[in-house]
C-alpha positions in Angstrom: 17.8 -16.2 -0.2 15.7 -13.3 -1.2 13.4 -13.6 -4.2 15.0 -10.7 -6.0 18.3 -12.5 -5.8 17.1 -15.9 -6.9 14.4 -14.9 -9.4 14.6 -11.2 -10.3 12.0 -11.5 -13.1 9.4 -12.9 -10.6 10.4 -10.2 -8.1 9.7 -7.5 -10.7 6.4 -9.1 -11.6 5.4 -9.2 -7.9 6.5 -5.6 -7.3 4.2 -4.4 -10.1 1.3 -6.4 -8.6 2.0 -4.8 -5.2 1.8 -1.4 -6.9 -1.6 -2.2 -8.4 -2.9 -3.4 -5.0 -1.6 -0.2 -3.4 -3.4 1.9 -6.0 -6.6 0.1 -5.2 -6.0 0.7 -1.5 -5.6 4.4 -2.3 -9.1 4.4 -3.8 -10.5 2.5 -0.8 -8.8 5.1 1.4 -10.5 8.0 -0.3 -13.9 6.2 -0.3 -13.5 5.3 3.4 -12.7 8.9 4.4 -15.8 10.1 2.6 -17.9 7.4 4.3 -16.5 8.1 7.7 -17.3 11.8 7.4 -20.8 11.1 6.1 -21.7 8.3 8.5 -19.9 8.7 11.8 -21.6 11.1 14.2 -19.3 10.9 17.2 -16.2 13.2 16.8 -14.2 10.9 19.1 -15.0 7.8 17.1 -14.4 9.7 13.8 -10.9 10.7 15.0 -10.0 7.2 16.1 -11.3 5.6 12.9 -9.7 8.2 10.7 -6.4 7.5 12.5 -6.8 3.8 11.9 -7.6 4.3 8.2 -4.7 6.7 7.8 -2.3 4.3 9.4 -3.4 1.4 7.2 -2.9 3.6 4.1 0.6 4.6 5.3 1.5 1.0 5.8 0.4 0.3 2.2 2.6 3.2 1.0 5.6 1.8 2.8 5.0 -1.7 1.3 4.8 -0.1 -2.2 8.0 1.8 -1.6 9.7 -1.4 -0.5 8.4 -3.2 -3.7 9.7 -0.3 -5.8 13.2 -0.7 -4.3 13.1 -4.4 -4.8 12.1 -3.8 -8.5 15.1 -1.4 -8.9 17.5 -4.0 -7.4 15.9 -6.8 -9.5 16.2 -4.8 -12.7 20.0 -4.7 -12.2 20.0 -8.5 -11.8 18.0 -9.4 -14.9 
């Protein structure tokens, strides 16, 4: 069974932790973009790396959204 069905309080706790982690990923994302622009000389490499960094940040956003939905569901089960 899903964690939010078995232990909704723990699911809420984990969802908040995921949100904190995603916020730190956002900071890393901003720092990485600045570093890429400053350090990568090849436009082709810059585009590829920027795409990778953007995709990783988007994945983190999707996970945060899922955690938020789990939090909402869990709040109704507490």
